[in-house]
N, CA, C and O atoms as a GROMACS GRO file, in nm:
protein
  620
    1MET      N    1   1.653   3.215  -2.982
    1MET     CA    2   1.612   3.188  -2.850
    1MET      C    3   1.623   3.035  -2.827
    1MET      O    4   1.581   2.951  -2.905
    2LYS      N    5   1.688   3.009  -2.703
    2LYS     CA    6   1.705   2.868  -2.672
    2LYS      C    7   1.595   2.826  -2.587
    2LYS      O    8   1.554   2.896  -2.494
    3ARG      N    9   1.543   2.708  -2.618
    3ARG     CA   10   1.429   2.650  -2.545
    3ARG      C   11   1.474   2.535  -2.448
    3ARG      O   12   1.549   2.448  -2.490
    4SER      N   13   1.435   2.533  -2.335
    4SER     CA   14   1.476   2.428  -2.245
    4SER      C   15   1.363   2.334  -2.228
    4SER      O   16   1.246   2.370  -2.216
    5ALA      N   17   1.406   2.202  -2.226
    5ALA     CA   18   1.306   2.094  -2.207
    5ALA      C   19   1.286   2.073  -2.060
    5ALA      O   20   1.378   2.076  -1.980
    6THR      N   21   1.153   2.050  -2.026
    6THR     CA   22   1.119   2.016  -1.882
    6THR      C   23   1.070   1.870  -1.882
    6THR      O   24   0.982   1.832  -1.959
    7SER      N   25   1.128   1.792  -1.794
    7SER     CA   26   1.081   1.652  -1.773
    7SER      C   27   0.983   1.658  -1.661
    7SER      O   28   1.014   1.718  -1.558
    8LEU      N   29   0.864   1.599  -1.676
    8LEU     CA   30   0.754   1.582  -1.570
    8LEU      C   31   0.737   1.436  -1.544
    8LEU      O   32   0.668   1.366  -1.618
    9ALA      N   33   0.799   1.390  -1.443
    9ALA     CA   34   0.771   1.254  -1.396
    9ALA      C   35   0.632   1.242  -1.339
    9ALA      O   36   0.576   1.337  -1.284
   10SER      N   37   0.576   1.120  -1.353
   10SER     CA   38   0.450   1.102  -1.279
   10SER      C   39   0.472   1.032  -1.153
   10SER      O   40   0.569   0.958  -1.140
   11ALA      N   41   0.381   1.054  -1.054
   11ALA     CA   42   0.388   0.997  -0.930
   11ALA      C   43   0.254   0.932  -0.894
   11ALA      O   44   0.152   0.964  -0.954
   12LEU      N   45   0.252   0.847  -0.805
   12LEU     CA   46   0.124   0.786  -0.767
   12LEU      C   47   0.077   0.856  -0.638
   12LEU      O   48   0.157   0.884  -0.549
   13LEU      N   49  -0.054   0.883  -0.631
   13LEU     CA   50  -0.118   0.948  -0.520
   13LEU      C   51  -0.240   0.877  -0.475
   13LEU      O   52  -0.319   0.831  -0.557
   14VAL      N   53  -0.258   0.865  -0.350
   14VAL     CA   54  -0.377   0.804  -0.294
   14VAL      C   55  -0.462   0.925  -0.244
   14VAL      O   56  -0.416   1.002  -0.160
   15VAL      N   57  -0.583   0.939  -0.297
   15VAL     CA   58  -0.669   1.045  -0.266
   15VAL      C   59  -0.802   0.988  -0.213
   15VAL      O   60  -0.852   0.891  -0.269
   16ALA      N   61  -0.860   1.046  -0.106
   16ALA     CA   62  -0.992   1.010  -0.062
   16ALA      C   63  -1.090   1.092  -0.145
   16ALA      O   64  -1.085   1.214  -0.158
   17VAL      N   65  -1.177   1.010  -0.199
   17VAL     CA   66  -1.284   1.073  -0.284
   17VAL      C   67  -1.416   1.052  -0.211
   17VAL      O   68  -1.423   0.956  -0.134
   18SER      N   69  -1.512   1.124  -0.225
   18SER     CA   70  -1.640   1.115  -0.158
   18SER      C   71  -1.754   1.110  -0.258
   18SER      O   72  -1.744   1.158  -0.370
   19GLY      N   73  -1.857   1.050  -0.214
   19GLY     CA   74  -1.988   1.048  -0.285
   19GLY      C   75  -2.086   1.072  -0.188
   19GLY      O   76  -2.072   1.031  -0.072
   20SER      N   77  -2.194   1.142  -0.228
   20SER     CA   78  -2.308   1.165  -0.129
   20SER      C   79  -2.440   1.124  -0.194
   20SER      O   80  -2.459   1.120  -0.316
   21ALA      N   81  -2.524   1.096  -0.103
   21ALA     CA   82  -2.669   1.055  -0.139
   21ALA      C   83  -2.763   1.104  -0.035
   21ALA      O   84  -2.742   1.096   0.086
   22THR      N   85  -2.873   1.156  -0.092
   22THR     CA   86  -2.971   1.218   0.008
   22THR      C   87  -3.089   1.116   0.006
   22THR      O   88  -3.141   1.077  -0.098
   23GLY      N   89  -3.125   1.080   0.125
   23GLY     CA   90  -3.241   0.983   0.145
   23GLY      C   91  -3.371   1.052   0.098
   23GLY      O   92  -3.382   1.173   0.121
   24ALA      N   93  -3.469   0.988   0.038
   24ALA     CA   94  -3.596   1.042  -0.007
   24ALA      C   95  -3.680   1.087   0.112
   24ALA      O   96  -3.750   1.188   0.105
   25SER      N   97  -3.673   1.005   0.230
   25SER     CA   98  -3.760   1.040   0.330
   25SER      C   99  -3.702   1.142   0.436
   25SER      O  100  -3.776   1.189   0.522
   26THR      N  101  -3.577   1.172   0.429
   26THR     CA  102  -3.506   1.257   0.519
   26THR      C  103  -3.424   1.361   0.437
   26THR      O  104  -3.395   1.348   0.318
   27ALA      N  105  -3.391   1.463   0.513
   27ALA     CA  106  -3.305   1.566   0.460
   27ALA      C  107  -3.158   1.546   0.484
   27ALA      O  108  -3.074   1.627   0.444
   28ALA      N  109  -3.128   1.435   0.552
   28ALA     CA  110  -2.990   1.409   0.594
   28ALA      C  111  -2.914   1.358   0.471
   28ALA      O  112  -2.968   1.290   0.384
   29THR      N  113  -2.782   1.396   0.466
   29THR     CA  114  -2.698   1.356   0.362
   29THR      C  115  -2.597   1.258   0.415
   29THR      O  116  -2.531   1.289   0.514
   30GLU      N  117  -2.581   1.142   0.355
   30GLU     CA  118  -2.475   1.052   0.401
   30GLU      C  119  -2.354   1.064   0.298
   30GLU      O  120  -2.367   1.068   0.176
   31THR      N  121  -2.239   1.068   0.364
   31THR     CA  122  -2.122   1.074   0.279
   31THR      C  123  -2.028   0.955   0.311
   31THR      O  124  -1.993   0.928   0.426
   32ALA      N  125  -1.989   0.884   0.199
   32ALA     CA  126  -1.901   0.777   0.210
   32ALA      C  127  -1.761   0.810   0.145
   32ALA      O  128  -1.754   0.867   0.036
   33TYR      N  129  -1.656   0.773   0.213
   33TYR     CA  130  -1.521   0.813   0.165
   33TYR      C  131  -1.453   0.675   0.113
   33TYR      O  132  -1.468   0.566   0.168
   34ARG      N  133  -1.387   0.696   0.014
   34ARG     CA  134  -1.311   0.582  -0.047
   34ARG      C  135  -1.181   0.629  -0.106
   34ARG      O  136  -1.181   0.734  -0.170
   35ALA      N  137  -1.068   0.559  -0.089
   35ALA     CA  138  -0.942   0.587  -0.139
   35ALA      C  139  -0.935   0.552  -0.287
   35ALA      O  140  -0.978   0.444  -0.324
   36GLY      N  141  -0.884   0.635  -0.368
   36GLY     CA  142  -0.857   0.607  -0.504
   36GLY      C  143  -0.699   0.625  -0.537
   36GLY      O  144  -0.631   0.707  -0.476
   37ILE      N  145  -0.652   0.551  -0.625
   37ILE     CA  146  -0.513   0.559  -0.663
   37ILE      C  147  -0.502   0.623  -0.794
   37ILE      O  148  -0.554   0.572  -0.893
   38TYR      N  149  -0.433   0.740  -0.800
   38TYR     CA  150  -0.420   0.822  -0.924
   38TYR      C  151  -0.277   0.833  -0.965
   38TYR      O  152  -0.188   0.823  -0.880
   39SER      N  153  -0.250   0.854  -1.100
   39SER     CA  154  -0.124   0.891  -1.147
   39SER      C  155  -0.133   1.048  -1.170
   39SER      O  156  -0.225   1.096  -1.237
   40VAL      N  157  -0.039   1.123  -1.116
   40VAL     CA  158  -0.042   1.267  -1.129
   40VAL      C  159   0.098   1.310  -1.162
   40VAL      O  160   0.195   1.256  -1.107
   41ARG      N  161   0.112   1.414  -1.256
   41ARG     CA  162   0.241   1.473  -1.282
   41ARG      C  163   0.283   1.556  -1.172
   41ARG      O  164   0.200   1.600  -1.091
   42GLU      N  165   0.417   1.582  -1.163
   42GLU     CA  166   0.472   1.656  -1.054
   42GLU      C  167   0.402   1.799  -1.049
   42GLU      O  168   0.377   1.848  -0.939
   43ASP      N  169   0.372   1.860  -1.157
   43ASP     CA  170   0.307   1.988  -1.159
   43ASP      C  171   0.162   1.986  -1.127
   43ASP      O  172   0.096   2.090  -1.135
   44GLY      N  173   0.108   1.870  -1.089
   44GLY     CA  174  -0.042   1.857  -1.052
   44GLY      C  175  -0.133   1.837  -1.160
   44GLY      O  176  -0.254   1.825  -1.138
   45THR      N  177  -0.082   1.832  -1.284
   45THR     CA  178  -0.169   1.811  -1.398
   45THR      C  179  -0.182   1.666  -1.443
   45THR      O  180  -0.110   1.582  -1.388
   46ASP      N  181  -0.260   1.632  -1.529
   46ASP     CA  182  -0.280   1.504  -1.593
   46ASP      C  183  -0.316   1.402  -1.487
   46ASP      O  184  -0.255   1.295  -1.486
   47ARG      N  185  -0.409   1.426  -1.398
   47ARG     CA  186  -0.453   1.324  -1.305
   47ARG      C  187  -0.537   1.217  -1.354
   47ARG      O  188  -0.648   1.248  -1.398
   48GLN      N  189  -0.497   1.085  -1.352
   48GLN     CA  190  -0.569   0.976  -1.409
   48GLN      C  191  -0.597   0.879  -1.302
   48GLN      O  192  -0.506   0.841  -1.228
   49LEU      N  193  -0.717   0.838  -1.289
   49LEU     CA  194  -0.750   0.729  -1.201
   49LEU      C  195  -0.698   0.590  -1.246
   49LEU      O  196  -0.726   0.539  -1.355
   50ILE      N  197  -0.618   0.535  -1.150
   50ILE     CA  198  -0.564   0.407  -1.195
   50ILE      C  199  -0.645   0.285  -1.130
   50ILE      O  200  -0.664   0.184  -1.198
   51ALA      N  201  -0.690   0.296  -1.002
   51ALA     CA  202  -0.768   0.194  -0.941
   51ALA      C  203  -0.834   0.252  -0.822
   51ALA      O  204  -0.784   0.347  -0.762
   52LEU      N  205  -0.953   0.190  -0.785
   52LEU     CA  206  -1.038   0.209  -0.671
   52LEU      C  207  -1.034   0.074  -0.604
   52LEU      O  208  -1.120  -0.011  -0.630
   53PRO      N  209  -0.932   0.051  -0.516
   53PRO     CA  210  -0.911  -0.083  -0.454
   53PRO      C  211  -1.042  -0.125  -0.369
   53PRO      O  212  -1.098  -0.046  -0.292
   54ASP      N  213  -1.081  -0.252  -0.389
   54ASP     CA  214  -1.191  -0.307  -0.315
   54ASP      C  215  -1.152  -0.434  -0.262
   54ASP      O  216  -1.129  -0.522  -0.346
   55PRO      N  217  -1.140  -0.465  -0.138
   55PRO     CA  218  -1.159  -0.369  -0.034
   55PRO      C  219  -1.055  -0.259  -0.028
   55PRO      O  220  -0.945  -0.273  -0.080
   56PRO      N  221  -1.091  -0.153   0.035
   56PRO     CA  222  -0.990  -0.035   0.049
   56PRO      C  223  -0.857  -0.078   0.111
   56PRO      O  224  -0.848  -0.171   0.191
   57VAL      N  225  -0.751  -0.002   0.069
   57VAL     CA  226  -0.616  -0.035   0.122
   57VAL      C  227  -0.585   0.071   0.225
   57VAL      O  228  -0.646   0.178   0.226
   58SER      N  229  -0.493   0.041   0.308
   58SER     CA  230  -0.448   0.134   0.418
   58SER      C  231  -0.315   0.198   0.398
   58SER      O  232  -0.277   0.290   0.471
   59SER      N  233  -0.244   0.150   0.300
   59SER     CA  234  -0.110   0.210   0.268
   59SER      C  235  -0.072   0.172   0.127
   59SER      O  236  -0.123   0.071   0.077
   60LEU      N  237   0.013   0.245   0.060
   60LEU     CA  238   0.061   0.211  -0.070
   60LEU      C  239   0.204   0.254  -0.086
   60LEU      O  240   0.238   0.367  -0.050
   61ILE      N  241   0.287   0.170  -0.138
   61ILE     CA  242   0.427   0.196  -0.169
   61ILE      C  243   0.451   0.154  -0.311
   61ILE      O  244   0.408   0.047  -0.356
   62ARG      N  245   0.523   0.242  -0.383
   62ARG     CA  246   0.547   0.206  -0.526
   62ARG      C  247   0.696   0.161  -0.532
   62ARG      O  248   0.783   0.198  -0.453
   63SER      N  249   0.715   0.076  -0.637
   63SER     CA  250   0.836   0.009  -0.664
   63SER      C  251   0.931   0.118  -0.730
   63SER      O  252   0.884   0.217  -0.785
   64PRO      N  253   1.056   0.096  -0.721
   64PRO     CA  254   1.151   0.197  -0.785
   64PRO      C  255   1.123   0.232  -0.920
   64PRO      O  256   1.136   0.348  -0.959
   65GLY      N  257   1.080   0.123  -1.010
   65GLY     CA  258   1.051   0.163  -1.153
   65GLY      C  259   0.906   0.198  -1.166
   65GLY      O  260   0.864   0.227  -1.278
   66GLY      N  261   0.829   0.200  -1.065
   66GLY     CA  262   0.687   0.248  -1.079
   66GLY      C  263   0.587   0.160  -1.130
   66GLY      O  264   0.471   0.197  -1.146
   67ARG      N  265   0.632   0.035  -1.160
   67ARG     CA  266   0.549  -0.068  -1.230
   67ARG      C  267   0.458  -0.158  -1.128
   67ARG      O  268   0.356  -0.220  -1.161
   68LEU      N  269   0.515  -0.153  -1.001
   68LEU     CA  270   0.449  -0.235  -0.901
   68LEU      C  271   0.411  -0.156  -0.783
   68LEU      O  272   0.463  -0.046  -0.764
   69ILE      N  273   0.323  -0.203  -0.704
   69ILE     CA  274   0.279  -0.141  -0.580
   69ILE      C  275   0.268  -0.235  -0.470
   69ILE      O  276   0.233  -0.351  -0.493
   70LEU      N  277   0.296  -0.195  -0.345
   70LEU     CA  278   0.276  -0.270  -0.223
   70LEU      C  279   0.159  -0.208  -0.140
   70LEU      O  280   0.156  -0.086  -0.118
   71PHE      N  281   0.068  -0.289  -0.097
   71PHE     CA  282  -0.033  -0.232  -0.009
   71PHE      C  283  -0.075  -0.324   0.095
   71PHE      O  284  -0.056  -0.445   0.086
   72THR      N  285  -0.134  -0.265   0.200
   72THR     CA  286  -0.187  -0.359   0.313
   72THR      C  287  -0.337  -0.346   0.318
   72THR      O  288  -0.390  -0.238   0.290
   73ARG      N  289  -0.407  -0.448   0.351
   73ARG     CA  290  -0.548  -0.445   0.378
   73ARG      C  291  -0.580  -0.556   0.466
   73ARG      O  292  -0.505  -0.654   0.474
   74GLU      N  293  -0.701  -0.545   0.538
   74GLU     CA  294  -0.739  -0.665   0.619
   74GLU      C  295  -0.808  -0.767   0.543
   74GLU      O  296  -0.890  -0.734   0.457
   75VAL      N  297  -0.781  -0.897   0.568
   75VAL     CA  298  -0.840  -1.013   0.511
   75VAL      C  299  -0.877  -1.092   0.633
   75VAL      O  300  -0.791  -1.133   0.711
   76ASP      N  301  -1.012  -1.114   0.650
   76ASP     CA  302  -1.068  -1.188   0.762
   76ASP      C  303  -1.015  -1.134   0.892
   76ASP      O  304  -0.974  -1.210   0.980
   77GLY      N  305  -1.016  -0.999   0.903
   77GLY     CA  306  -0.970  -0.928   1.028
   77GLY      C  307  -0.817  -0.933   1.056
   77GLY      O  308  -0.768  -0.885   1.159
   78VAL      N  309  -0.747  -0.991   0.964
   78VAL     CA  310  -0.604  -0.984   0.978
   78VAL      C  311  -0.525  -0.901   0.880
   78VAL      O  312  -0.542  -0.925   0.760
   79PRO      N  313  -0.438  -0.805   0.917
   79PRO     CA  314  -0.373  -0.725   0.819
   79PRO      C  315  -0.282  -0.804   0.739
   79PRO      O  316  -0.207  -0.886   0.792
   80ALA      N  317  -0.286  -0.782   0.603
   80ALA     CA  318  -0.208  -0.867   0.513
   80ALA      C  319  -0.132  -0.764   0.402
   80ALA      O  320  -0.180  -0.658   0.363
   81LEU      N  321  -0.014  -0.817   0.365
   81LEU     CA  322   0.068  -0.734   0.275
   81LEU      C  323   0.053  -0.800   0.131
   81LEU      O  324   0.067  -0.920   0.109
   82PHE      N  325   0.022  -0.705   0.038
   82PHE     CA  326   0.011  -0.754  -0.097
   82PHE      C  327   0.102  -0.675  -0.199
   82PHE      O  328   0.138  -0.559  -0.175
   83ALA      N  329   0.134  -0.738  -0.307
   83ALA     CA  330   0.214  -0.679  -0.414
   83ALA      C  331   0.127  -0.702  -0.539
   83ALA      O  332   0.064  -0.806  -0.559
   84ALA      N  333   0.131  -0.592  -0.624
   84ALA     CA  334   0.049  -0.601  -0.741
   84ALA      C  335   0.097  -0.510  -0.847
   84ALA      O  336   0.180  -0.423  -0.818
   85GLU      N  337   0.050  -0.523  -0.970
   85GLU     CA  338   0.090  -0.419  -1.073
   85GLU      C  339   0.033  -0.293  -1.039
   85GLU      O  340  -0.060  -0.289  -0.958
   86ARG      N  341   0.082  -0.184  -1.095
   86ARG     CA  342   0.049  -0.038  -1.058
   86ARG      C  343  -0.107  -0.018  -1.065
   86ARG      O  344  -0.162   0.065  -0.992
   87SER      N  345  -0.172  -0.093  -1.150
   87SER     CA  346  -0.320  -0.083  -1.163
   87SER      C  347  -0.393  -0.149  -1.050
   87SER      O  348  -0.514  -0.133  -1.034
   88GLY      N  349  -0.319  -0.223  -0.972
   88GLY     CA  350  -0.387  -0.312  -0.867
   88GLY      C  351  -0.420  -0.450  -0.920
   88GLY      O  352  -0.474  -0.533  -0.846
   89ALA      N  353  -0.390  -0.475  -1.044
   89ALA     CA  354  -0.417  -0.610  -1.106
   89ALA      C  355  -0.311  -0.715  -1.061
   89ALA      O  356  -0.197  -0.680  -1.028
   90ASN      N  357  -0.352  -0.841  -1.061
   90ASN     CA  358  -0.263  -0.949  -1.037
   90ASN      C  359  -0.196  -0.938  -0.888
   90ASN      O  360  -0.077  -0.962  -0.868
   91ALA      N  361  -0.272  -0.905  -0.802
   91ALA     CA  362  -0.235  -0.899  -0.655
   91ALA      C  363  -0.184  -1.028  -0.602
   91ALA      O  364  -0.247  -1.130  -0.627
   92VAL      N  365  -0.081  -1.031  -0.535
   92VAL     CA  366  -0.026  -1.154  -0.467
   92VAL      C  367  -0.012  -1.121  -0.316
   92VAL      O  368   0.052  -1.023  -0.278
   93ARG      N  369  -0.071  -1.205  -0.237
   93ARG     CA  370  -0.051  -1.189  -0.096
   93ARG      C  371   0.078  -1.240  -0.048
   93ARG      O  372   0.110  -1.358  -0.065
   94LEU      N  373   0.160  -1.148   0.016
   94LEU     CA  374   0.296  -1.182   0.053
   94LEU      C  375   0.301  -1.242   0.196
   94LEU      O  376   0.389  -1.324   0.223
   95THR      N  377   0.213  -1.204   0.284
   95THR     CA  378   0.208  -1.259   0.416
   95THR      C  379   0.105  -1.373   0.429
   95THR      O  380  -0.012  -1.348   0.400
   96PRO      N  381   0.136  -1.488   0.468
   96PRO     CA  382   0.048  -1.603   0.474
   96PRO      C  383  -0.070  -1.574   0.565
   96PRO      O  384  -0.057  -1.484   0.648
   97PRO      N  385  -0.186  -1.641   0.557
   97PRO     CA  386  -0.302  -1.624   0.648
   97PRO      C  387  -0.266  -1.641   0.786
   97PRO      O  388  -0.324  -1.572   0.870
   98ASP      N  389  -0.174  -1.726   0.820
   98ASP     CA  390  -0.147  -1.754   0.969
   98ASP      C  391  -0.030  -1.672   1.017
   98ASP      O  392   0.019  -1.695   1.128
   99PHE      N  393   0.014  -1.581   0.942
   99PHE     CA  394   0.131  -1.494   0.981
   99PHE      C  395   0.102  -1.411   1.099
   99PHE      O  396   0.020  -1.319   1.093
  100HIS      N  397   0.168  -1.439   1.209
  100HIS     CA  398   0.152  -1.351   1.338
  100HIS      C  399   0.002  -1.295   1.349
  100HIS      O  400  -0.020  -1.174   1.346
  101ALA      N  401  -0.091  -1.383   1.363
  101ALA     CA  402  -0.228  -1.337   1.376
  101ALA      C  403  -0.234  -1.212   1.473
  101ALA      O  404  -0.176  -1.210   1.582
  102GLY      N  405  -0.302  -1.116   1.427
  102GLY     CA  406  -0.317  -0.993   1.508
  102GLY      C  407  -0.206  -0.897   1.488
  102GLY      O  408  -0.224  -0.781   1.525
  103ALA      N  409  -0.095  -0.931   1.436
  103ALA     CA  410   0.015  -0.831   1.412
  103ALA      C  411  -0.017  -0.734   1.303
  103ALA      O  412  -0.084  -0.765   1.205
  104TYR      N  413   0.037  -0.607   1.325
  104TYR     CA  414   0.026  -0.508   1.216
  104TYR      C  415   0.142  -0.526   1.128
  104TYR      O  416   0.253  -0.547   1.177
  105VAL      N  417   0.123  -0.518   0.991
  105VAL     CA  418   0.229  -0.530   0.896
  105VAL      C  419   0.239  -0.399   0.830
  105VAL      O  420   0.140  -0.345   0.782
  106GLY      N  421   0.362  -0.343   0.827
  106GLY     CA  422   0.387  -0.215   0.764
  106GLY      C  423   0.531  -0.187   0.734
  106GLY      O  424   0.614  -0.278   0.736
  107GLY      N  425   0.560  -0.067   0.707
  107GLY     CA  426   0.696  -0.025   0.679
  107GLY      C  427   0.768  -0.110   0.570
  107GLY      O  428   0.882  -0.154   0.584
  108ALA      N  429   0.692  -0.130   0.466
  108ALA     CA  430   0.736  -0.214   0.355
  108ALA      C  431   0.812  -0.136   0.250
  108ALA      O  432   0.790  -0.016   0.229
  109SER      N  433   0.903  -0.210   0.183
  109SER     CA  434   0.988  -0.148   0.077
  109SER      C  435   1.034  -0.247  -0.023
  109SER      O  436   1.073  -0.358   0.014
  110PHE      N  437   1.032  -0.210  -0.154
  110PHE     CA  438   1.091  -0.300  -0.253
  110PHE      C  439   1.241  -0.295  -0.257
  110PHE      O  440   1.304  -0.194  -0.225
  111SER      N  441   1.298  -0.412  -0.300
  111SER     CA  442   1.444  -0.399  -0.336
  111SER      C  443   1.458  -0.317  -0.474
  111SER      O  444   1.360  -0.304  -0.547
  112PRO      N  445   1.572  -0.266  -0.504
  112PRO     CA  446   1.590  -0.198  -0.622
  112PRO      C  447   1.553  -0.264  -0.754
  112PRO      O  448   1.521  -0.198  -0.853
  113ASP      N  449   1.560  -0.401  -0.752
  113ASP     CA  450   1.514  -0.472  -0.877
  113ASP      C  451   1.369  -0.517  -0.874
  113ASP      O  452   1.316  -0.577  -0.967
  114GLY      N  453   1.306  -0.480  -0.754
  114GLY     CA  454   1.157  -0.509  -0.745
  114GLY      C  455   1.119  -0.660  -0.720
  114GLY      O  456   1.001  -0.695  -0.723
  115LEU      N  457   1.226  -0.750  -0.696
  115LEU     CA  458   1.206  -0.893  -0.679
  115LEU      C  459   1.186  -0.930  -0.537
  115LEU      O  460   1.133  -1.038  -0.512
  116THR      N  461   1.224  -0.850  -0.442
  116THR     CA  462   1.226  -0.884  -0.301
  116THR      C  463   1.149  -0.764  -0.236
  116THR      O  464   1.154  -0.650  -0.280
  117VAL      N  465   1.082  -0.801  -0.131
  117VAL     CA  466   1.015  -0.695  -0.043
  117VAL      C  467   1.059  -0.718   0.106
  117VAL      O  468   1.058  -0.828   0.160
  118ALA      N  469   1.096  -0.605   0.163
  118ALA     CA  470   1.122  -0.600   0.306
  118ALA      C  471   1.008  -0.537   0.380
  118ALA      O  472   0.947  -0.441   0.333
  119PHE      N  473   0.980  -0.588   0.492
  119PHE     CA  474   0.857  -0.534   0.572
  119PHE      C  475   0.883  -0.552   0.723
  119PHE      O  476   0.971  -0.626   0.766
  120THR      N  477   0.809  -0.483   0.792
  120THR     CA  478   0.815  -0.488   0.943
  120THR      C  479   0.690  -0.547   0.980
  120THR      O  480   0.586  -0.520   0.919
  121SER      N  481   0.694  -0.634   1.088
  121SER     CA  482   0.576  -0.690   1.158
  121SER      C  483   0.581  -0.639   1.306
  121SER      O  484   0.680  -0.655   1.378
  122TYR      N  485   0.471  -0.578   1.345
  122TYR     CA  486   0.459  -0.517   1.479
  122TYR      C  487   0.368  -0.608   1.565
  122TYR      O  488   0.248  -0.613   1.537
  123ASP      N  489   0.416  -0.678   1.664
  123ASP     CA  490   0.340  -0.760   1.746
  123ASP      C  491   0.325  -0.702   1.892
  123ASP      O  492   0.423  -0.658   1.951
  124SER      N  493   0.203  -0.703   1.946
  124SER     CA  494   0.183  -0.657   2.086
  124SER      C  495   0.233  -0.763   2.178
  124SER      O  496   0.212  -0.883   2.164
  125CYS      N  497   0.306  -0.703   2.279
  125CYS     CA  498   0.367  -0.812   2.381
  125CYS      C  499   0.318  -0.766   2.517
  125CYS      O  500   0.380  -0.803   2.616
  126GLY      N  501   0.210  -0.688   2.530
  126GLY     CA  502   0.155  -0.648   2.659
  126GLY      C  503   0.128  -0.496   2.660
  126GLY      O  504   0.135  -0.427   2.557
  127PHE      N  505   0.098  -0.449   2.776
  127PHE     CA  506   0.073  -0.309   2.794
  127PHE      C  507   0.196  -0.224   2.755
  127PHE      O  508   0.306  -0.242   2.806
  128ARG      N  509   0.169  -0.129   2.660
  128ARG     CA  510   0.275  -0.040   2.609
  128ARG      C  511   0.399  -0.122   2.559
  128ARG      O  512   0.512  -0.074   2.571
  129CYS      N  513   0.380  -0.237   2.506
  129CYS     CA  514   0.496  -0.314   2.460
  129CYS      C  515   0.458  -0.364   2.319
  129CYS      O  516   0.358  -0.432   2.296
  130VAL      N  517   0.550  -0.324   2.225
  130VAL     CA  518   0.545  -0.370   2.095
  130VAL      C  519   0.678  -0.424   2.049
  130VAL      O  520   0.782  -0.360   2.065
  131ARG      N  521   0.673  -0.548   1.987
  131ARG     CA  522   0.792  -0.604   1.925
  131ARG      C  523   0.790  -0.588   1.776
  131ARG      O  524   0.689  -0.612   1.711
  132SER      N  525   0.898  -0.550   1.725
  132SER     CA  526   0.913  -0.539   1.578
  132SER      C  527   1.008  -0.625   1.520
  132SER      O  528   1.116  -0.645   1.575
  133ASN      N  529   0.973  -0.684   1.398
  133ASN     CA  530   1.066  -0.779   1.334
  133ASN      C  531   1.071  -0.742   1.187
  133ASN      O  532   0.973  -0.698   1.127
  134LEU      N  533   1.189  -0.762   1.133
  134LEU     CA  534   1.219  -0.726   0.994
  134LEU      C  535   1.221  -0.855   0.907
  134LEU      O  536   1.297  -0.948   0.933
  135TYR      N  537   1.131  -0.857   0.803
  135TYR     CA  538   1.128  -0.980   0.722
  135TYR      C  539   1.157  -0.949   0.572
  135TYR      O  540   1.136  -0.837   0.525
  136LEU      N  541   1.205  -1.049   0.503
  136LEU     CA  542   1.212  -1.042   0.356
  136LEU      C  543   1.132  -1.142   0.295
  136LEU      O  544   1.120  -1.251   0.350
  137VAL      N  545   1.071  -1.115   0.180
  137VAL     CA  546   0.987  -1.210   0.104
  137VAL      C  547   1.004  -1.191  -0.041
  137VAL      O  548   1.023  -1.078  -0.085
  138GLY      N  549   0.998  -1.291  -0.119
  138GLY     CA  550   1.007  -1.269  -0.266
  138GLY      C  551   0.874  -1.209  -0.315
  138GLY      O  552   0.767  -1.227  -0.257
  139ARG      N  553   0.890  -1.136  -0.426
  139ARG     CA  554   0.775  -1.061  -0.490
  139ARG      C  555   0.648  -1.153  -0.515
  139ARG      O  556   0.534  -1.106  -0.510
  140TYR      N  557   0.671  -1.278  -0.539
  140TYR     CA  558   0.565  -1.380  -0.567
  140TYR      C  559   0.526  -1.461  -0.439
  140TYR      O  560   0.462  -1.565  -0.447
  141ALA      N  561   0.569  -1.407  -0.320
  141ALA     CA  562   0.527  -1.468  -0.196
  141ALA      C  563   0.615  -1.595  -0.168
  141ALA      O  564   0.570  -1.687  -0.099
  142SER      N  565   0.739  -1.600  -0.222
  142SER     CA  566   0.826  -1.714  -0.198
  142SER      C  567   0.945  -1.672  -0.096
  142SER      O  568   0.992  -1.558  -0.092
  143ASP      N  569   0.982  -1.771  -0.022
  143ASP     CA  570   1.103  -1.756   0.060
  143ASP      C  571   1.088  -1.648   0.174
  143ASP      O  572   1.179  -1.568   0.196
  144LEU      N  573   0.972  -1.649   0.245
  144LEU     CA  574   0.963  -1.555   0.359
  144LEU      C  575   1.053  -1.591   0.466
  144LEU      O  576   1.053  -1.706   0.511
  145ARG      N  577   1.137  -1.495   0.514
  145ARG     CA  578   1.235  -1.520   0.620
  145ARG      C  579   1.246  -1.400   0.710
  145ARG      O  580   1.236  -1.285   0.669
  146LEU      N  581   1.268  -1.435   0.841
  146LEU     CA  582   1.301  -1.332   0.940
  146LEU      C  583   1.450  -1.288   0.912
  146LEU      O  584   1.541  -1.369   0.896
  147VAL      N  585   1.464  -1.159   0.910
  147VAL     CA  586   1.602  -1.098   0.878
  147VAL      C  587   1.660  -1.055   1.025
  147VAL      O  588   1.773  -1.090   1.060
  148ALA      N  589   1.579  -0.980   1.105
  148ALA     CA  590   1.630  -0.922   1.227
  148ALA      C  591   1.514  -0.902   1.326
  148ALA      O  592   1.408  -0.852   1.289
  149GLU      N  593   1.536  -0.942   1.454
  149GLU     CA  594   1.446  -0.918   1.550
  149GLU      C  595   1.472  -0.772   1.617
  149GLU      O  596   1.587  -0.733   1.638
  150GLY      N  597   1.362  -0.697   1.646
  150GLY     CA  598   1.386  -0.563   1.705
  150GLY      C  599   1.419  -0.458   1.595
  150GLY      O  600   1.455  -0.344   1.626
  151ALA      N  601   1.407  -0.496   1.473
  151ALA     CA  602   1.435  -0.397   1.362
  151ALA      C  603   1.307  -0.359   1.297
  151ALA      O  604   1.207  -0.430   1.312
  152SER      N  605   1.304  -0.248   1.226
  152SER     CA  606   1.192  -0.201   1.158
  152SER      C  607   1.227  -0.090   1.048
  152SER      O  608   1.339  -0.041   1.036
  153GLU      N  609   1.123  -0.060   0.974
  153GLU     CA  610   1.131   0.038   0.876
  153GLU      C  611   1.237   0.022   0.776
  153GLU      O  612   1.334   0.097   0.780
  154PRO      N  613   1.225  -0.080   0.676
  154PRO     CA  614   1.333  -0.096   0.584
  154PRO      C  615   1.326   0.008   0.473
  154PRO      O  616   1.220   0.065   0.446
  155SER      N  617   1.445   0.032   0.407
  155SER     CA  618   1.443   0.131   0.302
  155SER      C  619   1.534   0.067   0.188
  155SER      O  620   1.553   0.128   0.082
   0.00000   0.00000   0.00000
């Protein structure tokens, strides 16, 4: 009998987890939701918690090799893009604090070698008007540069 080997790659998954607490003086239950980053096999088994980001993140992108992640979160009311190890450790802010104040940063992607990050900045330009610009930045927040105006969603 010939036995075939099955390869199960793992993927990163962001899952909202909840915790509840009941107040002693009331019967009301309060529920708080928080995103957790898990490593999960393709068949859904072997789920392992990697990180509970604090403050919470709004998006997560994995590098081609799976060792790094990109995520966005607000810092002092301004959306910022960060790169970190898969566990969330050693986070580096890729967008400077004064980068397009009020702009939404999204649509990020790693280069195949993981050393460069492309991302889109969306700026409001009036009622129903949004400008998008495509940027490149080094993995360690070096050499931020505008690549194309009116472009978005790098891959």
